[in-house]
C-alpha positions as a LaTeX table, in Angstrom:
\begin{tabular}{lrrr}
\hline
Residue & $x$ (\AA) & $y$ (\AA) & $z$ (\AA) \\
\hline
Met1 & 0.13 & $-0.06$ & 0.13 \\
Thr2 & 2.49 & 2.41 & 0.57 \\
Glu3 & 4.66 & 1.53 & $-2.12$ \\
Leu4 & 1.51 & 2.52 & $-4.40$ \\
Trp5 & 0.68 & 5.62 & $-2.18$ \\
His6 & 4.27 & 6.51 & $-2.90$ \\
Gly7 & 3.87 & 5.79 & $-6.70$ \\
Leu8 & 0.44 & 7.44 & $-6.98$ \\
Thr9 & 2.32 & 10.64 & $-4.97$ \\
Lys10 & 5.09 & 10.61 & $-7.74$ \\
Ala11 & 2.59 & 10.52 & $-10.94$ \\
Ile12 & 1.17 & 13.21 & $-9.47$ \\
Glu13 & 4.42 & 15.27 & $-9.36$ \\
Leu14 & 5.30 & 14.79 & $-12.95$ \\
Ile15 & 2.18 & 15.83 & $-14.15$ \\
Ile16 & 2.42 & 18.90 & $-12.23$ \\
Ser17 & 5.72 & 19.84 & $-13.36$ \\
Leu18 & 4.98 & 19.04 & $-16.76$ \\
Asp19 & 8.05 & 16.33 & $-17.42$ \\
Pro20 & 9.09 & 16.06 & $-20.86$ \\
Glu21 & 8.48 & 12.91 & $-21.55$ \\
Val22 & 5.32 & 12.18 & $-20.06$ \\
Met23 & 4.25 & 15.75 & $-22.11$ \\
Glu24 & 5.76 & 13.94 & $-25.02$ \\
Ile25 & 3.95 & 10.83 & $-24.72$ \\
Ala26 & 0.96 & 12.57 & $-24.03$ \\
Gly27 & 0.74 & 14.79 & $-26.97$ \\
Arg28 & 1.69 & 11.92 & $-29.33$ \\
Ser29 & $-1.08$ & 10.25 & $-28.40$ \\
Leu30 & $-2.91$ & 13.16 & $-28.73$ \\
Arg31 & $-2.18$ & 14.23 & $-31.97$ \\
Ile32 & $-2.14$ & 10.32 & $-33.73$ \\
Ser33 & $-6.04$ & 9.58 & $-32.49$ \\
Val34 & $-7.42$ & 13.34 & $-33.72$ \\
Thr35 & $-5.72$ & 12.48 & $-37.28$ \\
Ser36 & $-7.39$ & 8.96 & $-36.66$ \\
Ala37 & $-10.76$ & 10.06 & $-36.33$ \\
Leu38 & $-10.63$ & 13.32 & $-39.14$ \\
Leu39 & $-9.43$ & 11.14 & $-41.58$ \\
Ala40 & $-11.87$ & 8.39 & $-40.67$ \\
Ser41 & $-14.78$ & 10.98 & $-40.20$ \\
Ile42 & $-13.73$ & 12.56 & $-43.96$ \\
Ile43 & $-14.16$ & 9.16 & $-45.04$ \\
Cys44 & $-17.66$ & 8.48 & $-43.32$ \\
Leu45 & $-19.48$ & 11.19 & $-43.79$ \\
Pro46 & $-19.34$ & 10.70 & $-47.98$ \\
Leu47 & $-19.88$ & 7.23 & $-47.74$ \\
Ala48 & $-22.37$ & 7.14 & $-44.71$ \\
Ser49 & $-24.58$ & 10.05 & $-47.10$ \\
Leu50 & $-24.11$ & 7.12 & $-50.21$ \\
Ile51 & $-25.49$ & 4.13 & $-47.69$ \\
His52 & $-28.07$ & 5.62 & $-46.61$ \\
Phe53 & $-29.72$ & 7.08 & $-49.36$ \\
Asn54 & $-29.41$ & 4.71 & $-52.26$ \\
Asn55 & $-31.30$ & 0.83 & $-52.20$ \\
Phe56 & $-29.26$ & $-1.50$ & $-53.10$ \\
Pro57 & $-28.71$ & $-5.51$ & $-52.83$ \\
Gly58 & $-27.29$ & $-6.58$ & $-49.43$ \\
Lys59 & $-27.81$ & $-3.12$ & $-47.65$ \\
Arg60 & $-28.92$ & $-4.92$ & $-45.05$ \\
Ile61 & $-26.02$ & $-7.15$ & $-45.03$ \\
Leu62 & $-23.66$ & $-3.99$ & $-45.17$ \\
Leu63 & $-25.05$ & $-2.66$ & $-42.28$ \\
Asn64 & $-25.03$ & $-5.50$ & $-39.76$ \\
Leu65 & $-21.58$ & $-5.76$ & $-40.88$ \\
Ile66 & $-20.99$ & $-3.02$ & $-40.20$ \\
Gln67 & $-22.53$ & $-2.99$ & $-36.54$ \\
Thr68 & $-20.55$ & $-6.51$ & $-36.17$ \\
Leu69 & $-17.00$ & $-4.69$ & $-36.87$ \\
Tyr70 & $-17.70$ & $-2.44$ & $-34.31$ \\
Phe71 & $-15.98$ & $-4.64$ & $-31.42$ \\
Ile72 & $-13.61$ & $-6.23$ & $-34.18$ \\
Pro73 & $-10.84$ & $-6.53$ & $-31.50$ \\
Thr74 & $-7.59$ & $-4.13$ & $-32.07$ \\
Val75 & $-5.08$ & $-7.16$ & $-32.45$ \\
Ala76 & $-6.62$ & $-8.43$ & $-35.16$ \\
Val77 & $-6.76$ & $-5.02$ & $-37.18$ \\
Gly78 & $-3.27$ & $-4.63$ & $-35.62$ \\
Leu79 & $-1.86$ & $-8.02$ & $-37.46$ \\
Phe80 & $-4.42$ & $-6.78$ & $-40.90$ \\
Val81 & $-2.28$ & $-3.92$ & $-41.31$ \\
Phe82 & 0.56 & $-5.26$ & $-40.56$ \\
Val83 & 0.18 & $-7.80$ & $-42.93$ \\
Phe84 & 0.17 & $-5.96$ & $-45.30$ \\
Ile85 & 2.99 & $-2.38$ & $-44.94$ \\
Ser86 & 5.93 & $-5.37$ & $-43.74$ \\
Arg87 & 8.47 & $-6.01$ & $-46.03$ \\
Ala88 & 6.37 & $-8.88$ & $-47.74$ \\
Gly89 & 3.55 & $-7.01$ & $-47.76$ \\
Pro90 & 1.84 & $-5.44$ & $-50.88$ \\
Phe91 & 2.66 & $-1.98$ & $-49.25$ \\
Gly92 & 5.88 & $-3.15$ & $-47.99$ \\
Gly93 & 7.25 & $-0.17$ & $-50.45$ \\
Leu94 & 6.30 & 2.41 & $-48.71$ \\
Gly95 & 8.52 & 2.02 & $-45.53$ \\
Ile96 & 6.03 & 2.97 & $-43.28$ \\
Leu97 & 6.03 & 0.68 & $-40.69$ \\
Phe98 & 6.18 & 1.31 & $-37.10$ \\
Ser99 & 5.79 & 4.63 & $-37.82$ \\
Pro100 & 3.28 & 7.12 & $-36.28$ \\
Thr101 & 1.68 & 7.30 & $-40.37$ \\
Ala102 & 1.11 & 2.99 & $-39.38$ \\
Ile103 & $-1.02$ & 4.37 & $-36.08$ \\
Val104 & $-3.01$ & 6.39 & $-37.69$ \\
Ile105 & $-3.96$ & 4.47 & $-40.66$ \\
Gly106 & $-4.47$ & 1.00 & $-38.23$ \\
Gln107 & $-6.91$ & 3.58 & $-36.15$ \\
Met108 & $-8.37$ & 4.99 & $-38.86$ \\
Ile109 & $-9.60$ & 0.97 & $-39.70$ \\
Leu110 & $-10.62$ & 0.37 & $-36.40$ \\
Ile111 & $-12.79$ & 3.30 & $-35.76$ \\
Ile112 & $-14.91$ & 3.96 & $-39.39$ \\
Pro113 & $-16.82$ & 1.31 & $-38.76$ \\
Ile114 & $-18.02$ & 2.94 & $-35.89$ \\
Ile115 & $-18.09$ & 6.51 & $-37.30$ \\
Leu116 & $-19.79$ & 4.93 & $-40.68$ \\
Gly117 & $-22.80$ & 2.61 & $-38.36$ \\
Leu118 & $-23.40$ & 5.96 & $-36.21$ \\
Thr119 & $-23.50$ & 8.12 & $-38.84$ \\
Ile120 & $-25.98$ & 5.97 & $-40.75$ \\
Ser121 & $-28.24$ & 6.02 & $-37.36$ \\
Ala122 & $-27.88$ & 9.70 & $-37.00$ \\
Leu123 & $-29.02$ & 10.00 & $-40.62$ \\
Ser124 & $-32.21$ & 7.55 & $-40.12$ \\
Gly125 & $-33.29$ & 9.40 & $-37.31$ \\
Val126 & $-34.12$ & 12.77 & $-38.80$ \\
Asp127 & $-37.88$ & 13.32 & $-39.39$ \\
Lys128 & $-39.35$ & 12.72 & $-42.70$ \\
Ala129 & $-41.65$ & 14.84 & $-42.54$ \\
Met130 & $-38.53$ & 17.19 & $-43.33$ \\
Ile131 & $-37.34$ & 15.59 & $-46.52$ \\
Asp132 & $-40.65$ & 15.14 & $-47.43$ \\
Thr133 & $-40.94$ & 19.42 & $-47.61$ \\
Ala134 & $-37.85$ & 19.67 & $-49.25$ \\
Arg135 & $-38.56$ & 17.57 & $-52.26$ \\
Ser136 & $-42.06$ & 19.41 & $-52.49$ \\
Leu137 & $-40.50$ & 22.40 & $-52.82$ \\
Gly138 & $-37.96$ & 21.03 & $-55.27$ \\
Ala139 & $-34.90$ & 20.53 & $-53.72$ \\
Ser140 & $-32.18$ & 18.11 & $-55.20$ \\
Gly141 & $-30.75$ & 15.47 & $-53.67$ \\
Leu142 & $-27.18$ & 16.93 & $-52.79$ \\
Gln143 & $-29.53$ & 20.06 & $-51.26$ \\
Ile144 & $-31.72$ & 16.86 & $-49.56$ \\
Met145 & $-29.01$ & 15.39 & $-48.32$ \\
Val146 & $-26.69$ & 18.80 & $-47.07$ \\
Leu147 & $-29.87$ & 19.74 & $-45.30$ \\
Ile148 & $-30.26$ & 15.78 & $-43.03$ \\
Leu149 & $-26.60$ & 16.05 & $-42.48$ \\
Lys150 & $-26.93$ & 19.72 & $-40.70$ \\
Glu151 & $-29.79$ & 18.66 & $-39.06$ \\
Ala152 & $-28.43$ & 15.91 & $-37.51$ \\
Arg153 & $-25.15$ & 17.10 & $-36.96$ \\
Phe154 & $-24.83$ & 16.79 & $-33.36$ \\
Ala155 & $-25.70$ & 13.53 & $-33.70$ \\
Val156 & $-22.67$ & 13.03 & $-36.38$ \\
Met157 & $-20.25$ & 15.21 & $-33.61$ \\
Ala158 & $-21.15$ & 12.08 & $-31.43$ \\
Ala159 & $-20.16$ & 9.76 & $-33.76$ \\
Val160 & $-16.57$ & 11.46 & $-34.18$ \\
Ile161 & $-15.99$ & 11.67 & $-30.72$ \\
Met162 & $-17.16$ & 7.89 & $-30.32$ \\
Gly163 & $-14.18$ & 7.52 & $-32.73$ \\
Phe164 & $-12.13$ & 9.75 & $-30.75$ \\
Gly165 & $-12.36$ & 7.58 & $-27.61$ \\
Arg166 & $-11.90$ & 4.30 & $-28.82$ \\
Ala167 & $-9.20$ & 5.22 & $-30.49$ \\
Ile168 & $-6.75$ & 6.84 & $-27.86$ \\
Ser169 & $-7.64$ & 3.91 & $-25.53$ \\
Glu170 & $-6.28$ & 1.40 & $-27.45$ \\
Val171 & $-3.08$ & $-0.78$ & $-27.13$ \\
Gly172 & $-2.99$ & $-3.81$ & $-29.73$ \\
Ile173 & $-2.36$ & $-1.54$ & $-32.76$ \\
Ser174 & 0.07 & 1.23 & $-31.40$ \\
Leu175 & 1.90 & $-2.06$ & $-30.00$ \\
Met176 & 2.16 & $-4.61$ & $-33.25$ \\
Val177 & 2.77 & $-1.23$ & $-35.79$ \\
Gly178 & 3.81 & 1.14 & $-34.08$ \\
Gly179 & 6.85 & $-0.67$ & $-32.00$ \\
Asn180 & 7.11 & 1.55 & $-28.93$ \\
Ile181 & 9.83 & 3.28 & $-30.33$ \\
Arg182 & 10.68 & 6.36 & $-27.73$ \\
Gly183 & 10.54 & 9.66 & $-28.62$ \\
Phe184 & 9.24 & 8.38 & $-31.79$ \\
Thr185 & 6.33 & 5.96 & $-31.81$ \\
Arg186 & 5.45 & 5.40 & $-27.66$ \\
Val187 & 1.99 & 6.68 & $-27.09$ \\
Ile188 & 0.19 & 6.29 & $-23.77$ \\
Thr189 & $-1.25$ & 3.01 & $-23.73$ \\
Thr190 & 2.04 & 1.15 & $-24.91$ \\
Ala191 & 3.83 & 3.37 & $-22.66$ \\
Ile192 & 2.44 & 2.44 & $-19.71$ \\
Ser193 & 1.87 & $-0.98$ & $-20.65$ \\
Leu194 & 5.88 & $-1.05$ & $-20.91$ \\
Glu195 & 6.57 & 0.60 & $-18.21$ \\
Thr196 & 4.45 & $-1.27$ & $-15.83$ \\
Ser197 & 6.09 & $-4.07$ & $-17.05$ \\
Lys198 & 9.58 & $-3.03$ & $-15.84$ \\
Gly199 & 8.08 & $-1.72$ & $-12.20$ \\
Asp200 & 7.99 & 2.00 & $-13.21$ \\
Leu201 & 4.89 & 2.76 & $-11.67$ \\
Glu202 & 5.36 & 6.43 & $-11.84$ \\
Leu203 & 5.27 & 6.99 & $-14.93$ \\
Ser204 & 2.19 & 4.06 & $-15.71$ \\
Ile205 & 0.24 & 5.48 & $-12.99$ \\
Ala206 & 1.14 & 9.43 & $-14.11$ \\
Leu207 & $-0.03$ & 8.23 & $-17.95$ \\
Gly208 & $-2.82$ & 6.22 & $-16.39$ \\
Ile209 & $-4.15$ & 9.78 & $-15.21$ \\
Ile210 & $-3.88$ & 11.44 & $-18.21$ \\
Leu211 & $-5.58$ & 8.68 & $-19.74$ \\
Ile212 & $-8.49$ & 8.65 & $-17.41$ \\
Phe213 & $-8.84$ & 12.72 & $-17.96$ \\
Leu214 & $-8.82$ & 12.77 & $-21.66$ \\
Ala215 & $-11.88$ & 9.75 & $-21.70$ \\
Leu216 & $-13.34$ & 12.27 & $-19.03$ \\
Ile217 & $-12.87$ & 15.36 & $-21.10$ \\
Ala218 & $-13.90$ & 12.76 & $-24.43$ \\
Ser219 & $-17.20$ & 12.40 & $-22.38$ \\
Ile220 & $-18.40$ & 15.75 & $-21.34$ \\
Ala221 & $-18.00$ & 16.67 & $-24.88$ \\
Leu222 & $-20.14$ & 13.59 & $-26.05$ \\
Asn223 & $-22.71$ & 14.10 & $-23.39$ \\
Arg224 & $-22.66$ & 17.88 & $-24.08$ \\
Val225 & $-23.42$ & 16.99 & $-27.65$ \\
Gln226 & $-25.73$ & 14.31 & $-27.29$ \\
Gln227 & $-28.21$ & 16.82 & $-24.88$ \\
Arg228 & $-27.56$ & 19.52 & $-27.82$ \\
\hline
\end{tabular}
């Protein structure tokens, strides 16, 4: 108990003193996860609109598949990305294995189903009377799409926040394709795993506190958006 209390106090000291290593790891984690969420959103918004506004054979199966991928293990995504960008893989020539770019790609693949599925659900929740009114007033298909996206903007923002939360808390992808390289690809979750195994509880607890704080901020933002 004494060791745990000592580790907690030292961890708080590291955070208050803005320890360079702690801030570097936290900043890198934030940059990578924010980048992943933004890029995934850019892909998901038009794709969700295409799926929602069009009827085609197998649409229900596709929606079920997207929802199933909500729960895909991070190590499975990490393995998939590793196989494709390793030297023996089809994209091995890019030389991005064990780099922040590889982590961003992996996190994007992880959270795209979440953002995509929740965005489709958000679009489906818009009152159909609004769509019928817009059509009766002569609105084009693109104008109706923009109108619905605007109406569902808060639910879409909630989907993006959910994706960010999933990205910043994952560990399997960062370990497998990032390599946990100090000063280059080490993020909060991989650093916690490594430092705990080394017995450096102070740094692990400090990073754990920061991760919980970031999760709390994301949760507060999500609640505020859902209230809107």
